[in-house]
C-alpha positions, -999 to 999 in steps of 0.1 A, spaced: 481 -282 69 504 -275 98 490 -261 130 513 -237 149 509 -234 187 511 -202 206 542 -214 224 562 -219 193 589 -194 181 605 -188 148 636 -206 160 617 -238 168 596 -239 136 602 -263 109 605 -251 73 569 -262 65 556 -243 95 574 -212 85 559 -214 50 525 -218 64 530 -188 87 542 -167 57 513 -177 36 488 -169 64 503 -134 68 502 -129 31 465 -138 30 458 -114 59 478 -86 42 461 -92 8 425 -94 22 426 -63 45 431 -36 19 459 -22 40 494 -14 29 520 -30 52 555 -17 49 589 -16 64 613 12 56 650 4 57 665 37 67 701 26 58 693 17 23 663 40 17 643 9 7 606 3 14 592 -32 14 554 -31 7 529 -59 13 491 -59 10 467 -46 -16 468 -9 -8 486 1 -40 465 -23 -61 434 -5 -49 449 28 -60 452 13 -95 489 7 -96 505 -24 -113 534 -44 -99 557 -24 -122 544 8 -107 549 -5 -72 586 -10 -78 590 27 -80 575 31 -45 601 8 -30 626 37 -35 620 59 -4 634 89 -23 607 86 -49 578 83 -24 571 122 -24 562 118 -61 530 101 -49 521 125 -21 501 157 -25 525 186 -28 508 204 1 513 174 24 549 165 17 564 188 44 538 177 69 547 140 63 584 145 66 580 166 97 560 138 113 587 113 105 615 135 119 594 140 151 591 103 154 629 98 150 636 124 176 612 114 202 607 76 195 569 83 199 547 62 176 543 77 142 507 88 134 501 111 105 476 116 76 482 128 41 468 127 6 482 101 -19 479 100 -56 459 73 -74 468 59 -108 441 81 -124 456 113 -109 431 118 -81 440 119 -44 427 99 -15 434 104 22 455 78 39 462 73 76 498 62 85 506 45 118 541 31 125 569 25 149 607 20 146 633 -6 155 664 8 169 699 -4 177 716 -5 210 725 32 208 689 41 201 694 49 165 664 39 143 672 12 118 638 4 105 603 20 105 575 -5 102 539 5 97 506 4 79 486 27 55 449 25 51 423 46 32 404 72 54 390 92 25 354 86 35 361 96 71 378 128 58 348 136 36 325 132 66 347 154 86 348 180 59 310 179 55 306 182 93 330 212 94 311 228 65 278 222 83 291 237 115 305 267 95 272 271 77 253 270 110 277 295 125 273 318 95 235 315 98 235 323 135 259 351 130 238 366 102 205 362 121 220 380 151 203 356 174 219 344 206 220 307 214 220 290 248 219 256 264 208 247 299 214 214 318 189 213 347 206 186 367 239 206 370 222 240 365 249 247 340 238 275 317 258 284 285 252 316 266 267 326 233 284 360 232 255 373 211 231 369 240 252 394 261 257 416 230 219 421 230 223 438 263 254 458 253 280 436 270 311 420 256 330 389 267 355 411 285 328 425 309 330 412 344 294 402 343 301 375 317 335 363 330 331 366 368 318 331 371 284 340 386 254 317 383 246 327 347 209 317 348 203 337 379 223 366 366 202 367 334 170 364 353 180 394 375 179 416 344 144 407 333 117 433 339 99 425 372 65 426 355 76 400 329 96 376 352 64 357 363 54 352 327 89 339 318 89 315 347 54 302 340 61 295 304 94 277 313 77 256 340 49 246 317 73 235 290 95 215 314 63 197 324 57 188 288 29 213 282 33 236 253 63 252 236 88 275 252 81 307 233 80 339 253 85 376 248 98 397 277 115 429 286 150 431 299 174 458 310 206 464 291 239 476 303 228 513 301 196 506 320 174 509 290 146 483 282 152 458 254 127 432 241 138 395 238 119 367 222 132 334 237 124 300 221 136 267 231 130 229 234 138 205 262 150 169 259 137 144 285 149 111 298 128 79 300 113 91 333 102 124 318 128 145 336 144 173 315 180 166 308 189 195 285 172 225 270 185 244 239 172 276 225 177 310 209 172 346 220 160 371 194 163 408 199 129 421 189 133 456 203 131 473 169 100 453 161 83 462 193 91 499 189 78 497 153 46 482 167 43 510 193 47 535 165 20 518 144 -3 517 174 3 553 182 -2 562 145 -34 542 145 -47 560 176 -38 594 160 -55 584 128 -86 571 146 -87 603 166 -84 624 135 -111 603 118 -134 608 148 -126 645 147 -134 646 110 -167 627 115 -176 651 144 -167 681 123 -187 668 93 -216 660 116 -215 694 132 -211 712 98 -240 691 85 -261 703 114 -251 740 109 -258 738 71 -291 720 75 -305 746 98 -306 774 72 -315 748 45 -345 738 66 -358 774 62 -350 776 24 -365 743 15 -393 745 41 -406 779 28 -402 767 -8 -425 738 0 -450 760 18 -455 779 -15 -469 747 -30 -499 753 -7 -504 788 -21 -529 787 -50 -526 824 -56 -490 823 -70 -485 831 -107 -468 806 -129 -436 826 -131 -435 827 -93 -439 790 -92 -410 786 -116 -389 808 -93 -398 787 -63 -390 755 -82 -355 769 -89 -350 778 -53 -360 744 -42 -339 727 -68 -308 746 -58 -315 739 -21 -319 702 -28 -287 701 -48 -269 717 -19 -285 691 4 -273 663 -19 -238 676 -17 -239 676 21 -253 641 20 -226 629 -4 -199 642 19 -215 626 49 -219 593 31 -182 593 22 -173 600 58 -196 571 70 -181 547 45 -145 556 53 -151 553 90 -167 519 87 -201 532 100 -219 517 70 -230 481 75 -243 456 50 -270 429 53 -264 402 26 -293 384 10 -303 371 -25 -312 401 -47 -331 398 -80 -311 422 -101 -336 427 -128 -363 439 -104 -339 462 -86 -328 477 -120 -364 482 -129 -368 503 -98 -337 523 -107 -350 529 -142 -382 544 -127 -363 567 -104 -339 581 -130 -364 583 -159 -374 619 -151 -337 629 -151 -332 611 -185 -363 627 -200 -351 662 -191 -320 656 -213 -337 634 -240 -317 603 -229 -330 570 -241 -328 544 -213 -330 506 -220 -318 474 -206 -305 441 -220 -310 413 -195 -299 386 -221 -319 358 -205 -307 367 -170 -340 382 -158 -341 357 -129 -304 360 -120 -298 367 -83 -267 380 -65 -256 380 -29 -257 417 -18 -273 443 4 -302 455 -18 -303 490 -3 -265 495 -8 -266 479 -43 -295 501 -53 -276 532 -41 -245 522 -61 -264 515 -93 -284 547 -90 -251 566 -88 -238 549 -119 -270 554 -139 -273 590 -127 -237 597 -138 -243 580 -172 -272 605 -177 -255 636 -164 -223 631 -184 -240 620 -216 -247 641 -246 -282 654 -251 -303 628 -269 -278 601 -261 -284 566 -248 -278 547 -215 -279 509 -217 -277 485 -187 -265 451 -197 -264 418 -177 -239 391 -185 -223 361 -168 -186 358 -160 -165 327 -159 -160 328 -121 -198 326 -114 -203 363 -110 -230 384 -126 -218 415 -144 -240 447 -144 -227 471 -170 -239 507 -173 -229 521 -206 -234 557 -220 -227 575 -252 -210 605 -237 -176 621 -243 -157 594 -226 -126 597 -203 -91 605 -216 -67 576 -211 -43 597 -191 -70 605 -165 -83 570 -159 -63 568 -127 -82 598 -113 -117 584 -117 -121 570 -82 -104 599 -64 -127 618 -40 -137 653 -51 -120 649 -85 -146 656 -112 -121 654 -141 -127 691 -149 -165 686 -150 -167 714 -124 -160 738 -152 -192 726 -170 -228 731 -160 -231 696 -148 -237 695 -110 -220 671 -87 -197 667 -57 -170 643 -71 -176 616 -44 -203 595 -59 -180 571 -77 -158 568 -46 -188 559 -25 -200 535 -52 -167 516 -53 -165 513 -15 -201 500 -13 -194 474 -40 -162 463 -23 -181 460 10 -204 436 -8 -173 416 -19 -178 427 -55 -156 443 -82 -160 475 -101 -141 490 -130 -147 507 -163 -137 510 -199 -139 542 -219 -132 555 -254 -128 592 -258 -156 606 -279 -175 573 -279 -186 568 -243 -179 550 -210 -190 517 -196 -188 511 -158 -193 475 -147 -200 458 -114 -193 420 -107 -212 404 -78 -213 367 -68 -243 349 -81 -266 328 -60 -293 303 -70 -318 318 -95 -353 325 -82 -386 333 -98 -395 359 -72 -372 375 -47 -386 402 -25 -368 434 -20 -370 454 13 -381 490 11 -353 513 2 -352 551 5 -365 567 -27 -360 602 -41 -385 626 -26 -412 639 -49 -419 676 -49 -456 671 -44 -471 675 -9 -495 650 6 -528 665 14 -540 665 50 -569 641 58 -578 653 93 -611 661 109 -616 679 142 -593 703 161 -560 693 177 -534 711 198 -497 709 189 -468 720 212 -436 729 194 -405 731 216 -378 749 196 -353 777 201 -345 786 165 -366 815 153 -364 805 116 -376 770 123 -404 783 145 -416 807 118 -415 779 92 -438 756 112 -460 785 122 -465 793 85 -473 756 79 -499 752 107 -515 786 98 -525 768 66 -539 739 85 -573 747 100 -574 715 120 -544 724 142 -535 750 167 -498 755 173 -482 767 206 -444 774 207 -421 771 237 -385 783 232 -372 770 265 -372 732 273 -382 737 309 -411 760 298 -420 734 272 -422 706 299 -443 729 320 -467 737 292 -470 700 282 -481 691 318 -504 721 319 -522 718 285 -517 681 276 -514 687 238 -524 661 213 -488 662 197 -454 675 208 -428 685 181 -395 685 199 -361 698 186 -332 677 197 -305 704 200 -319 726 228 -300 748 252 -296 735 288 -316 704 283 -314 685 250 -344 668 234 -335 633 248 -336 647 283 -369 664 277 -383 632 262 -372 613 293 -390 637 316 -422 635 295 -421 597 295 -416 595 332 -445 618 340 -479 600 341 -496 632 329 -475 634 296 -465 598 292 -489 589 264 -485 621 244 -469 612 210 -436 631 206 -420 637 171 -383 645 171 -369 671 147 -331 673 143 -304 683 118 -283 653 131 -288 628 103 -261 602 108 -275 567 109 -264 564 146 -284 595 154 -316 583 137 -313 549 154 -307 565 187 -338 587 183 -360 557 175 -346 537 204 -352 566 228 -390 564 222 -399 591 197 -430 584 178 -411 595 147 -377 610 141 -377 636 113 -345 651 99 -338 686 87 -342 701 62 -378 690 70 -398 675 42 -433 689 46 -447 658 30 -432 637 58 -447 659 84 -481 657 67 -478 619 65 -472 617 103 -502 640 110 -524 618 88 -512 587 106 -520 602 140 -551 622 133 -568 608 102 -604 595 108 -603 561 123 -568 566 139 -563 559 176 -561 596 185 -590 607 163 -613 581 180 
């Protein structure tokens, strides 16, 4: 092998050295994948070297066609031919190196991108004789460029669709770049002087931020640049018209090796509409809460006004039970009066219960509840109602007598009593009510209350849980308010349970309740729950003589208790219709018991109680409150205030008798 030195020229080379040089260049041309060529402009002949055409799939015979410069356009993409020739003409005019790119056809008919770089050899007059150059495949590069352009276009479309503004900040140079969308949020365009005047953009933007929000903006930015927490801040900013807009800015900083911020990029989102919607929701919520409070106040007030006359109706009806001289027909009449009064009282209580549930005033205390025992209590309470209509009550516990659920026992009892009472009321005379316990697949206990009544028409199923909708039962003799099922559903849902029903017209209806099961127990105690009041009056068990002071301004209520105590030989009643007079008489006579109305003119019952408790003379006298305010908050308030007992109107005479027995029965503290 001959070695050729750098100082040798073609003229000084031997034939062997020239052959070696040619072979070397051929190896280089063949191994590079490039296409080396020289275009003889005089003869329109192109001499090709290298493997470029072979890689495109062409044979030696095919390559002979390409040597004819006039046939080269046959291999170039039609859209690129003019561009290629224009580049050649420009090179011939200017003598600047040729650098162009076009698509060329492969043997299979596809196209690849090729880069062309060339220069020309010219004669003494500057006329180009030859153009020599190289072709190489740049398809992969073009694909990457196309993907990059598509990615940029996609991001631009996303940003444009999102209507977010983008920005970038370089802390070292304090260069701040905003997209046009940022200024559009404030009502400006790129033609506005504010954007194009060359001001410090960062300071210009900050000057528009609401003065109350600027410290928050700066604090969040400073914390983020120190590496603590994200940059995510909402702030108010003034627009071109001076109106307030809301912006949510989010960004992320990049840091150098020393922890100094080098760049921060982010977006601005116009959240004005969201903030205004939030304000509308808050205002609507305030209005709704105000309306709900007004409704509760109204219902409470109406309850008080309705209970006052009911106190007289039911109170006098109860007094007749002490009269042994009444004929049986008179007793029947009294029972009808009392029954009607108690029905009216139940309607009032139902409406108040619904108001309390809807306002969230009802609370629940979860504990394990032995369902079979609770149902037994419910059977006992509704049995008289069933007997009156000849309804057969029975239960099917199916081996689940020891099953417990997580619930509030008082609320669950109230709900089940509603369902069982409805099953009796809306049943046919002589029908059946069955309560069935069963297990569900998701570890719940199902309590089903099924009747044999007329059922519910399919088209009216959606109306069942609507308040005050009795499904035309108001046209029948069946009494009701139309809110019991609404209250029942809300109570069950408060205990995280489910309630629904199935019904077949003419066959009956089955309401069921699902509650989460807990571990079974042999004996789970139930707290005392309010039970339906019996019509019998407890007998007084009192010896001796005691003085009672009654502070009350309502003549009807006064006459009622006067009538009651006239029948009680162990008590002497004194009435004070003014609170100040009542306080004076309490200090003067030191009665054994004070009955105190809450709603008094000038000085309410709580104020009177406070005076009595702070006076050493009257401090130890038991005071029993009487009020038509029966909301749970009122009862709790009364007990916390220090009343010995808080009785609600309409007054149950049996409750008053029970209080008197507790205070004055032989062996009690006062009796001793």
